[in-house]
SEFIZA-3560 file (N, C-alpha, C; in Angstrom, 3 decimals):
REM SEFIZA-3560
<numar><xx>116.599</xx><yy>88.494</yy><zz>119.996</zz><atom>N</atom></numar>
<numar><xx>115.726</xx><yy>87.393</yy><zz>120.281</zz><atom>CA</atom></numar>
<numar><xx>115.867</xx><yy>86.383</yy><zz>119.151</zz><atom>C</atom></numar>
<numar><xx>115.992</xx><yy>85.124</yy><zz>119.522</zz><atom>N</atom></numar>
<numar><xx>116.068</xx><yy>84.051</yy><zz>118.538</zz><atom>CA</atom></numar>
<numar><xx>114.932</xx><yy>83.085</yy><zz>118.802</zz><atom>C</atom></numar>
<numar><xx>114.300</xx><yy>82.608</yy><zz>117.730</zz><atom>N</atom></numar>
<numar><xx>113.239</xx><yy>81.626</yy><zz>117.906</zz><atom>CA</atom></numar>
<numar><xx>113.206</xx><yy>80.686</yy><zz>116.718</zz><atom>C</atom></numar>
<numar><xx>112.672</xx><yy>79.499</yy><zz>116.968</zz><atom>N</atom></numar>
<numar><xx>112.468</xx><yy>78.526</yy><zz>115.900</zz><atom>CA</atom></numar>
<numar><xx>110.998</xx><yy>78.588</yy><zz>115.511</zz><atom>C</atom></numar>
<numar><xx>110.743</xx><yy>78.686</yy><zz>114.244</zz><atom>N</atom></numar>
<numar><xx>109.401</xx><yy>78.854</yy><zz>113.708</zz><atom>CA</atom></numar>
<numar><xx>108.981</xx><yy>77.565</yy><zz>113.020</zz><atom>C</atom></numar>
<numar><xx>107.793</xx><yy>77.055</yy><zz>113.354</zz><atom>N</atom></numar>
<numar><xx>107.226</xx><yy>75.877</yy><zz>112.709</zz><atom>CA</atom></numar>
<numar><xx>105.986</xx><yy>76.332</yy><zz>111.951</zz><atom>C</atom></numar>
<numar><xx>105.961</xx><yy>76.097</yy><zz>110.665</zz><atom>N</atom></numar>
<numar><xx>104.822</xx><yy>76.499</yy><zz>109.845</zz><atom>CA</atom></numar>
<numar><xx>104.189</xx><yy>75.271</yy><zz>109.203</zz><atom>C</atom></numar>
<numar><xx>103.029</xx><yy>74.850</yy><zz>109.686</zz><atom>N</atom></numar>
<numar><xx>102.332</xx><yy>73.777</yy><zz>108.974</zz><atom>CA</atom></numar>
<numar><xx>101.829</xx><yy>74.316</yy><zz>107.633</zz><atom>C</atom></numar>
<numar><xx>101.332</xx><yy>73.434</yy><zz>106.803</zz><atom>N</atom></numar>
<numar><xx>100.763</xx><yy>73.870</yy><zz>105.531</zz><atom>CA</atom></numar>
<numar><xx>99.455</xx><yy>74.595</yy><zz>105.822</zz><atom>C</atom></numar>
<numar><xx>99.504</xx><yy>75.920</yy><zz>105.727</zz><atom>N</atom></numar>
<numar><xx>98.331</xx><yy>76.757</yy><zz>106.000</zz><atom>CA</atom></numar>
<numar><xx>98.651</xx><yy>78.171</yy><zz>105.562</zz><atom>C</atom></numar>
<numar><xx>97.625</xx><yy>79.020</yy><zz>105.491</zz><atom>N</atom></numar>
<numar><xx>97.918</xx><yy>80.427</yy><zz>105.211</zz><atom>CA</atom></numar>
<numar><xx>98.847</xx><yy>80.982</yy><zz>106.285</zz><atom>C</atom></numar>
<numar><xx>99.712</xx><yy>81.877</yy><zz>105.908</zz><atom>N</atom></numar>
<numar><xx>100.699</xx><yy>82.422</yy><zz>106.836</zz><atom>CA</atom></numar>
<numar><xx>100.156</xx><yy>83.571</yy><zz>107.657</zz><atom>C</atom></numar>
<numar><xx>101.093</xx><yy>84.273</yy><zz>108.253</zz><atom>N</atom></numar>
<numar><xx>100.727</xx><yy>85.421</yy><zz>109.065</zz><atom>CA</atom></numar>
<numar><xx>100.337</xx><yy>86.596</yy><zz>108.165</zz><atom>C</atom></numar>
<numar><xx>99.672</xx><yy>87.571</yy><zz>108.741</zz><atom>N</atom></numar>
<numar><xx>99.320</xx><yy>88.767</yy><zz>107.991</zz><atom>CA</atom></numar>
<numar><xx>100.539</xx><yy>89.659</yy><zz>107.803</zz><atom>C</atom></numar>
<numar><xx>100.416</xx><yy>90.624</yy><zz>106.924</zz><atom>N</atom></numar>
<numar><xx>101.517</xx><yy>91.569</yy><zz>106.732</zz><atom>CA</atom></numar>
<numar><xx>101.776</xx><yy>92.302</yy><zz>108.032</zz><atom>C</atom></numar>
<numar><xx>103.065</xx><yy>92.476</yy><zz>108.355</zz><atom>N</atom></numar>
<numar><xx>103.467</xx><yy>93.122</yy><zz>109.597</zz><atom>CA</atom></numar>
<numar><xx>104.893</xx><yy>93.648</yy><zz>109.431</zz><atom>C</atom></numar>
<numar><xx>105.368</xx><yy>94.362</yy><zz>110.439</zz><atom>N</atom></numar>
<numar><xx>106.762</xx><yy>94.812</yy><zz>110.467</zz><atom>CA</atom></numar>
<numar><xx>107.298</xx><yy>94.618</yy><zz>111.886</zz><atom>C</atom></numar>
<numar><xx>108.578</xx><yy>94.941</yy><zz>112.080</zz><atom>N</atom></numar>
<numar><xx>109.219</xx><yy>94.793</yy><zz>113.378</zz><atom>CA</atom></numar>
<numar><xx>109.995</xx><yy>96.056</yy><zz>113.732</zz><atom>C</atom></numar>
<numar><xx>110.174</xx><yy>96.276</yy><zz>115.034</zz><atom>N</atom></numar>
<numar><xx>110.997</xx><yy>97.379</yy><zz>115.550</zz><atom>CA</atom></numar>
<numar><xx>112.455</xx><yy>96.945</yy><zz>115.598</zz><atom>C</atom></numar>
<numar><xx>112.964</xx><yy>96.451</yy><zz>114.516</zz><atom>N</atom></numar>
<numar><xx>114.353</xx><yy>96.003</yy><zz>114.468</zz><atom>CA</atom></numar>
<numar><xx>114.612</xx><yy>95.182</yy><zz>113.227</zz><atom>C</atom></numar>
<numar><xx>115.867</xx><yy>94.797</yy><zz>113.062</zz><atom>N</atom></numar>
<numar><xx>116.284</xx><yy>94.000</yy><zz>111.911</zz><atom>CA</atom></numar>
<numar><xx>116.035</xx><yy>92.523</yy><zz>112.190</zz><atom>C</atom></numar>
<numar><xx>115.703</xx><yy>91.783</yy><zz>111.132</zz><atom>N</atom></numar>
<numar><xx>115.379</xx><yy>90.362</yy><zz>111.268</zz><atom>CA</atom></numar>
<numar><xx>116.119</xx><yy>89.571</yy><zz>110.196</zz><atom>C</atom></numar>
<numar><xx>116.603</xx><yy>88.389</yy><zz>110.596</zz><atom>N</atom></numar>
<numar><xx>117.182</xx><yy>87.421</yy><zz>109.679</zz><atom>CA</atom></numar>
<numar><xx>116.399</xx><yy>86.134</yy><zz>109.851</zz><atom>C</atom></numar>
<numar><xx>116.114</xx><yy>85.463</yy><zz>108.763</zz><atom>N</atom></numar>
<numar><xx>115.358</xx><yy>84.210</yy><zz>108.822</zz><atom>CA</atom></numar>
<numar><xx>116.012</xx><yy>83.208</yy><zz>107.881</zz><atom>C</atom></numar>
<numar><xx>116.297</xx><yy>82.003</yy><zz>108.393</zz><atom>N</atom></numar>
<numar><xx>116.880</xx><yy>80.941</yy><zz>107.577</zz><atom>CA</atom></numar>
<numar><xx>115.957</xx><yy>79.732</yy><zz>107.646</zz><atom>C</atom></numar>
<numar><xx>115.694</xx><yy>79.149</yy><zz>106.488</zz><atom>N</atom></numar>
<numar><xx>114.848</xx><yy>77.961</yy><zz>106.400</zz><atom>CA</atom></numar>
<numar><xx>115.739</xx><yy>76.750</yy><zz>106.646</zz><atom>C</atom></numar>
<numar><xx>115.339</xx><yy>75.895</yy><zz>107.602</zz><atom>N</atom></numar>
<numar><xx>116.139</xx><yy>74.701</yy><zz>107.879</zz><atom>CA</atom></numar>
<numar><xx>115.462</xx><yy>73.416</yy><zz>107.404</zz><atom>C</atom></numar>
<numar><xx>114.166</xx><yy>73.500</yy><zz>107.091</zz><atom>N</atom></numar>
<numar><xx>113.447</xx><yy>72.346</yy><zz>106.538</zz><atom>CA</atom></numar>
<numar><xx>112.227</xx><yy>72.860</yy><zz>105.787</zz><atom>C</atom></numar>
<numar><xx>111.948</xx><yy>72.297</yy><zz>104.624</zz><atom>N</atom></numar>
<numar><xx>110.777</xx><yy>72.701</yy><zz>103.851</zz><atom>CA</atom></numar>
<numar><xx>111.037</xx><yy>73.982</yy><zz>103.076</zz><atom>C</atom></numar>
<numar><xx>109.982</xx><yy>74.785</yy><zz>102.910</zz><atom>N</atom></numar>
<numar><xx>110.112</xx><yy>76.051</yy><zz>102.190</zz><atom>CA</atom></numar>
<numar><xx>109.103</xx><yy>77.064</yy><zz>102.710</zz><atom>C</atom></numar>
<numar><xx>109.479</xx><yy>78.318</yy><zz>102.579</zz><atom>N</atom></numar>
<numar><xx>108.636</xx><yy>79.440</yy><zz>102.997</zz><atom>CA</atom></numar>
<numar><xx>108.466</xx><yy>80.362</yy><zz>101.803</zz><atom>C</atom></numar>
<numar><xx>107.249</xx><yy>80.830</yy><zz>101.603</zz><atom>N</atom></numar>
<numar><xx>107.014</xx><yy>81.887</yy><zz>100.627</zz><atom>CA</atom></numar>
<numar><xx>107.072</xx><yy>83.203</yy><zz>101.383</zz><atom>C</atom></numar>
<numar><xx>108.104</xx><yy>83.994</yy><zz>101.098</zz><atom>N</atom></numar>
<numar><xx>108.335</xx><yy>85.276</yy><zz>101.763</zz><atom>CA</atom></numar>
<numar><xx>107.900</xx><yy>86.389</yy><zz>100.831</zz><atom>C</atom></numar>
<numar><xx>107.100</xx><yy>87.328</yy><zz>101.338</zz><atom>N</atom></numar>
<numar><xx>106.658</xx><yy>88.464</yy><zz>100.541</zz><atom>CA</atom></numar>
<numar><xx>106.905</xx><yy>89.747</yy><zz>101.306</zz><atom>C</atom></numar>
<numar><xx>107.662</xx><yy>90.664</yy><zz>100.717</zz><atom>N</atom></numar>
<numar><xx>107.806</xx><yy>92.021</yy><zz>101.230</zz><atom>CA</atom></numar>
<numar><xx>106.831</xx><yy>92.878</yy><zz>100.428</zz><atom>C</atom></numar>
<numar><xx>106.112</xx><yy>93.740</yy><zz>101.118</zz><atom>N</atom></numar>
<numar><xx>105.077</xx><yy>94.545</yy><zz>100.464</zz><atom>CA</atom></numar>
<numar><xx>105.658</xx><yy>95.301</yy><zz>99.268</zz><atom>C</atom></numar>
<numar><xx>104.963</xx><yy>95.199</yy><zz>98.129</zz><atom>N</atom></numar>
<numar><xx>105.379</xx><yy>95.885</yy><zz>96.915</zz><atom>CA</atom></numar>
<numar><xx>106.395</xx><yy>95.119</yy><zz>96.085</zz><atom>C</atom></numar>
<numar><xx>106.772</xx><yy>93.908</yy><zz>96.519</zz><atom>N</atom></numar>
<numar><xx>107.750</xx><yy>93.108</yy><zz>95.782</zz><atom>CA</atom></numar>
<numar><xx>107.150</xx><yy>91.749</yy><zz>95.466</zz><atom>C</atom></numar>
<numar><xx>107.654</xx><yy>91.069</yy><zz>94.444</zz><atom>N</atom></numar>
<numar><xx>107.151</xx><yy>89.722</yy><zz>94.151</zz><atom>CA</atom></numar>
<numar><xx>107.516</xx><yy>88.757</yy><zz>95.280</zz><atom>C</atom></numar>
<numar><xx>106.692</xx><yy>87.758</yy><zz>95.487</zz><atom>N</atom></numar>
<numar><xx>106.958</xx><yy>86.732</yy><zz>96.499</zz><atom>CA</atom></numar>
<numar><xx>108.191</xx><yy>85.934</yy><zz>96.105</zz><atom>C</atom></numar>
<numar><xx>108.942</xx><yy>85.467</yy><zz>97.119</zz><atom>N</atom></numar>
<numar><xx>110.126</xx><yy>84.642</yy><zz>96.907</zz><atom>CA</atom></numar>
<numar><xx>109.950</xx><yy>83.341</yy><zz>97.684</zz><atom>C</atom></numar>
<numar><xx>110.260</xx><yy>82.225</yy><zz>97.057</zz><atom>N</atom></numar>
<numar><xx>110.219</xx><yy>80.934</yy><zz>97.741</zz><atom>CA</atom></numar>
<numar><xx>111.617</xx><yy>80.658</yy><zz>98.270</zz><atom>C</atom></numar>
<numar><xx>111.722</xx><yy>80.503</yy><zz>99.596</zz><atom>N</atom></numar>
<numar><xx>112.987</xx><yy>80.203</yy><zz>100.255</zz><atom>CA</atom></numar>
<numar><xx>112.979</xx><yy>78.730</yy><zz>100.643</zz><atom>C</atom></numar>
<numar><xx>114.000</xx><yy>77.995</yy><zz>100.218</zz><atom>N</atom></numar>
<numar><xx>114.105</xx><yy>76.551</yy><zz>100.511</zz><atom>CA</atom></numar>
<numar><xx>115.175</xx><yy>76.332</yy><zz>101.576</zz><atom>C</atom></numar>
<numar><xx>115.243</xx><yy>75.112</yy><zz>102.086</zz><atom>N</atom></numar>
<numar><xx>116.200</xx><yy>74.778</yy><zz>103.140</zz><atom>CA</atom></numar>
<numar><xx>117.596</xx><yy>75.280</yy><zz>102.778</zz><atom>C</atom></numar>
<numar><xx>118.222</xx><yy>75.986</yy><zz>103.733</zz><atom>N</atom></numar>
<numar><xx>119.555</xx><yy>76.545</yy><zz>103.530</zz><atom>CA</atom></numar>
<numar><xx>119.546</xx><yy>77.978</yy><zz>103.027</zz><atom>C</atom></numar>
<numar><xx>118.404</xx><yy>78.483</yy><zz>102.585</zz><atom>N</atom></numar>
<numar><xx>118.317</xx><yy>79.858</yy><zz>102.087</zz><atom>CA</atom></numar>
<numar><xx>117.823</xx><yy>80.770</yy><zz>103.211</zz><atom>C</atom></numar>
<numar><xx>118.180</xx><yy>82.052</yy><zz>103.092</zz><atom>N</atom></numar>
<numar><xx>117.801</xx><yy>82.997</yy><zz>104.137</zz><atom>CA</atom></numar>
<numar><xx>117.379</xx><yy>84.323</yy><zz>103.533</zz><atom>C</atom></numar>
<numar><xx>116.788</xx><yy>85.145</yy><zz>104.383</zz><atom>N</atom></numar>
<numar><xx>116.400</xx><yy>86.484</yy><zz>103.979</zz><atom>CA</atom></numar>
<numar><xx>116.729</xx><yy>87.439</yy><zz>105.130</zz><atom>C</atom></numar>
<numar><xx>117.215</xx><yy>88.618</yy><zz>104.775</zz><atom>N</atom></numar>
<numar><xx>117.424</xx><yy>89.711</yy><zz>105.730</zz><atom>CA</atom></numar>
<numar><xx>116.264</xx><yy>90.681</yy><zz>105.555</zz><atom>C</atom></numar>
<numar><xx>115.623</xx><yy>91.040</yy><zz>106.658</zz><atom>N</atom></numar>
<numar><xx>114.454</xx><yy>91.914</yy><zz>106.612</zz><atom>CA</atom></numar>
<numar><xx>114.780</xx><yy>93.176</yy><zz>107.414</zz><atom>C</atom></numar>
<numar><xx>115.058</xx><yy>94.297</yy><zz>106.741</zz><atom>N</atom></numar>
<numar><xx>115.404</xx><yy>95.514</yy><zz>107.472</zz><atom>CA</atom></numar>
<numar><xx>114.251</xx><yy>96.023</yy><zz>108.345</zz><atom>C</atom></numar>
<numar><xx>114.609</xx><yy>96.698</yy><zz>109.397</zz><atom>N</atom></numar>
<numar><xx>113.658</xx><yy>97.332</yy><zz>110.310</zz><atom>CA</atom></numar>
<numar><xx>112.557</xx><yy>98.052</yy><zz>109.530</zz><atom>C</atom></numar>
<numar><xx>111.303</xx><yy>97.832</yy><zz>109.951</zz><atom>N</atom></numar>
<numar><xx>110.174</xx><yy>98.542</yy><zz>109.365</zz><atom>CA</atom></numar>
<numar><xx>109.647</xx><yy>97.982</yy><zz>108.054</zz><atom>C</atom></numar>
<numar><xx>110.292</xx><yy>96.960</yy><zz>107.495</zz><atom>N</atom></numar>
<numar><xx>109.834</xx><yy>96.369</yy><zz>106.233</zz><atom>CA</atom></numar>
<numar><xx>108.526</xx><yy>95.613</yy><zz>106.474</zz><atom>C</atom></numar>
<numar><xx>107.505</xx><yy>95.936</yy><zz>105.728</zz><atom>N</atom></numar>
<numar><xx>106.225</xx><yy>95.226</yy><zz>105.836</zz><atom>CA</atom></numar>
<numar><xx>106.341</xx><yy>93.941</yy><zz>105.026</zz><atom>C</atom></numar>
<numar><xx>106.079</xx><yy>92.807</yy><zz>105.688</zz><atom>N</atom></numar>
<numar><xx>106.312</xx><yy>91.500</yy><zz>105.071</zz><atom>CA</atom></numar>
<numar><xx>105.403</xx><yy>90.451</yy><zz>105.689</zz><atom>C</atom></numar>
<numar><xx>105.456</xx><yy>89.236</yy><zz>105.111</zz><atom>N</atom></numar>
<numar><xx>104.737</xx><yy>88.083</yy><zz>105.653</zz><atom>CA</atom></numar>
<numar><xx>105.409</xx><yy>86.798</yy><zz>105.191</zz><atom>C</atom></numar>
<numar><xx>105.125</xx><yy>85.695</yy><zz>105.902</zz><atom>N</atom></numar>
<numar><xx>105.610</xx><yy>84.356</yy><zz>105.557</zz><atom>CA</atom></numar>
<numar><xx>104.415</xx><yy>83.436</yy><zz>105.390</zz><atom>C</atom></numar>
<numar><xx>104.519</xx><yy>82.544</yy><zz>104.421</zz><atom>N</atom></numar>
<numar><xx>103.479</xx><yy>81.536</yy><zz>104.214</zz><atom>CA</atom></numar>
<numar><xx>104.143</xx><yy>80.202</yy><zz>103.885</zz><atom>C</atom></numar>
<numar><xx>103.473</xx><yy>79.123</yy><zz>104.235</zz><atom>N</atom></numar>
<numar><xx>103.897</xx><yy>77.796</yy><zz>103.802</zz><atom>CA</atom></numar>
<numar><xx>102.849</xx><yy>77.314</yy><zz>102.805</zz><atom>C</atom></numar>
<numar><xx>103.185</xx><yy>77.403</yy><zz>101.520</zz><atom>N</atom></numar>
<numar><xx>102.255</xx><yy>76.986</yy><zz>100.476</zz><atom>CA</atom></numar>
<numar><xx>102.541</xx><yy>75.572</yy><zz>99.991</zz><atom>C</atom></numar>
<numar><xx>103.500</xx><yy>74.901</yy><zz>100.616</zz><atom>N</atom></numar>
<numar><xx>103.852</xx><yy>73.544</yy><zz>100.204</zz><atom>CA</atom></numar>
<numar><xx>102.949</xx><yy>72.536</yy><zz>100.901</zz><atom>C</atom></numar>
<numar><xx>103.173</xx><yy>71.262</yy><zz>100.601</zz><atom>N</atom></numar>
<numar><xx>102.398</xx><yy>70.187</yy><zz>101.222</zz><atom>CA</atom></numar>
<numar><xx>103.104</xx><yy>69.593</yy><zz>102.431</zz><atom>C</atom></numar>
<numar><xx>104.197</xx><yy>70.193</yy><zz>102.867</zz><atom>N</atom></numar>
<numar><xx>104.980</xx><yy>69.650</yy><zz>103.988</zz><atom>CA</atom></numar>
<numar><xx>105.202</xx><yy>70.736</yy><zz>105.036</zz><atom>C</atom></numar>
<numar><xx>105.432</xx><yy>70.330</yy><zz>106.291</zz><atom>N</atom></numar>
<numar><xx>105.737</xx><yy>71.316</yy><zz>107.318</zz><atom>CA</atom></numar>
<numar><xx>107.072</xx><yy>72.008</yy><zz>107.031</zz><atom>C</atom></numar>
<numar><xx>107.248</xx><yy>73.163</yy><zz>107.586</zz><atom>N</atom></numar>
<numar><xx>108.456</xx><yy>73.958</yy><zz>107.413</zz><atom>CA</atom></numar>
<numar><xx>109.001</xx><yy>74.353</yy><zz>108.773</zz><atom>C</atom></numar>
<numar><xx>110.336</xx><yy>74.392</yy><zz>108.872</zz><atom>N</atom></numar>
<numar><xx>110.976</xx><yy>74.919</yy><zz>110.074</zz><atom>CA</atom></numar>
<numar><xx>111.979</xx><yy>75.984</yy><zz>109.658</zz><atom>C</atom></numar>
<numar><xx>112.024</xx><yy>77.059</yy><zz>110.431</zz><atom>N</atom></numar>
<numar><xx>112.962</xx><yy>78.142</yy><zz>110.167</zz><atom>CA</atom></numar>
<numar><xx>113.461</xx><yy>78.675</yy><zz>111.499</zz><atom>C</atom></numar>
<numar><xx>114.612</xx><yy>79.315</yy><zz>111.457</zz><atom>N</atom></numar>
<numar><xx>115.139</xx><yy>80.001</yy><zz>112.626</zz><atom>CA</atom></numar>
<numar><xx>115.146</xx><yy>81.486</yy><zz>112.310</zz><atom>C</atom></numar>
<numar><xx>114.624</xx><yy>82.276</yy><zz>113.244</zz><atom>N</atom></numar>
<numar><xx>114.579</xx><yy>83.727</yy><zz>113.090</zz><atom>CA</atom></numar>
<numar><xx>115.427</xx><yy>84.377</yy><zz>114.168</zz><atom>C</atom></numar>
<numar><xx>116.150</xx><yy>85.418</yy><zz>113.785</zz><atom>N</atom></numar>
<numar><xx>116.891</xx><yy>86.248</yy><zz>114.717</zz><atom>CA</atom></numar>
<numar><xx>116.372</xx><yy>87.665</yy><zz>114.543</zz><atom>C</atom></numar>
<numar><xx>115.923</xx><yy>88.255</yy><zz>115.631</zz><atom>N</atom></numar>
<numar><xx>115.349</xx><yy>89.605</yy><zz>115.594</zz><atom>CA</atom></numar>
<numar><xx>116.103</xx><yy>90.458</yy><zz>116.592</zz><atom>C</atom></numar>
<numar><xx>116.751</xx><yy>91.505</yy><zz>116.116</zz><atom>N</atom></numar>
<numar><xx>117.413</xx><yy>92.483</yy><zz>116.976</zz><atom>CA</atom></numar>
<numar><xx>116.475</xx><yy>93.676</yy><zz>117.036</zz><atom>C</atom></numar>
<numar><xx>115.749</xx><yy>93.810</yy><zz>118.165</zz><atom>N</atom></numar>
<numar><xx>114.699</xx><yy>94.832</yy><zz>118.250</zz><atom>CA</atom></numar>
<numar><xx>114.985</xx><yy>95.813</yy><zz>119.363</zz><atom>C</atom></numar>
<numar><xx>114.262</xx><yy>96.914</yy><zz>119.321</zz><atom>N</atom></numar>
<numar><xx>114.372</xx><yy>97.929</yy><zz>120.357</zz><atom>CA</atom></numar>
<numar><xx>113.837</xx><yy>97.389</yy><zz>121.677</zz><atom>C</atom></numar>
<numar><xx>114.554</xx><yy>97.650</yy><zz>122.748</zz><atom>N</atom></numar>
<numar><xx>114.130</xx><yy>97.220</yy><zz>124.083</zz><atom>CA</atom></numar>
<numar><xx>112.808</xx><yy>97.883</yy><zz>124.444</zz><atom>C</atom></numar>
<numar><xx>111.939</xx><yy>97.128</yy><zz>125.084</zz><atom>N</atom></numar>
<numar><xx>110.644</xx><yy>97.617</yy><zz>125.566</zz><atom>CA</atom></numar>
<numar><xx>109.697</xx><yy>98.071</yy><zz>124.452</zz><atom>C</atom></numar>
<numar><xx>109.899</xx><yy>97.594</yy><zz>123.243</zz><atom>N</atom></numar>
<numar><xx>108.993</xx><yy>97.874</yy><zz>122.124</zz><atom>CA</atom></numar>
<numar><xx>108.311</xx><yy>96.564</yy><zz>121.741</zz><atom>C</atom></numar>
<numar><xx>107.122</xx><yy>96.632</yy><zz>121.146</zz><atom>N</atom></numar>
<numar><xx>106.470</xx><yy>95.385</yy><zz>120.713</zz><atom>CA</atom></numar>
<numar><xx>107.296</xx><yy>94.679</yy><zz>119.651</zz><atom>C</atom></numar>
<numar><xx>107.212</xx><yy>93.355</yy><zz>119.653</zz><atom>N</atom></numar>
<numar><xx>107.960</xx><yy>92.564</yy><zz>118.676</zz><atom>CA</atom></numar>
<numar><xx>107.384</xx><yy>92.740</yy><zz>117.278</zz><atom>C</atom></numar>
<numar><xx>106.058</xx><yy>92.727</yy><zz>117.157</zz><atom>N</atom></numar>
<numar><xx>105.397</xx><yy>92.751</yy><zz>115.863</zz><atom>CA</atom></numar>
<numar><xx>104.416</xx><yy>93.904</yy><zz>115.806</zz><atom>C</atom></numar>
<numar><xx>104.400</xx><yy>94.597</yy><zz>114.656</zz><atom>N</atom></numar>
<numar><xx>103.465</xx><yy>95.691</yy><zz>114.417</zz><atom>CA</atom></numar>
<numar><xx>102.612</xx><yy>95.289</yy><zz>113.206</zz><atom>C</atom></numar>
<numar><xx>101.308</xx><yy>95.045</yy><zz>113.393</zz><atom>N</atom></numar>
<numar><xx>100.461</xx><yy>94.697</yy><zz>112.245</zz><atom>CA</atom></numar>
<numar><xx>100.469</xx><yy>95.833</yy><zz>111.203</zz><atom>C</atom></numar>
<numar><xx>100.482</xx><yy>95.458</yy><zz>109.939</zz><atom>N</atom></numar>
<numar><xx>100.435</xx><yy>96.465</yy><zz>108.872</zz><atom>CA</atom></numar>
<numar><xx>99.021</xx><yy>97.038</yy><zz>108.790</zz><atom>C</atom></numar>
<numar><xx>98.926</xx><yy>98.333</yy><zz>108.475</zz><atom>N</atom></numar>
<numar><xx>97.591</xx><yy>98.911</yy><zz>108.313</zz><atom>CA</atom></numar>
<numar><xx>96.868</xx><yy>98.257</yy><zz>107.132</zz><atom>C</atom></numar>
<numar><xx>95.549</xx><yy>98.121</yy><zz>107.214</zz><atom>N</atom></numar>
<numar><xx>94.802</xx><yy>97.544</yy><zz>106.098</zz><atom>CA</atom></numar>
<numar><xx>94.966</xx><yy>98.385</yy><zz>104.840</zz><atom>C</atom></numar>
<numar><xx>94.889</xx><yy>97.722</yy><zz>103.717</zz><atom>N</atom></numar>
<numar><xx>94.907</xx><yy>98.498</yy><zz>102.501</zz><atom>CA</atom></numar>
<numar><xx>95.677</xx><yy>97.836</yy><zz>101.473</zz><atom>C</atom></numar>
//
């Protein structure tokens, strides 16, 4: 599955994981990417991140400008796309 993601300046999604591998490339603006247990990384236009299956992560736009990214998710058929991370 491929999709284009638009992130206005706002808090991002909650921590979650996927039933498959994900690649995300920033095409405009910047995204703050955080994998659980690791320091946050700011990804700028032209930069990408590979997110292995089951990695708990989130994206945020902490800048003052909108952001656009393209995501590619290779997931298991008939499984949910997103799995919310347990609280804690």
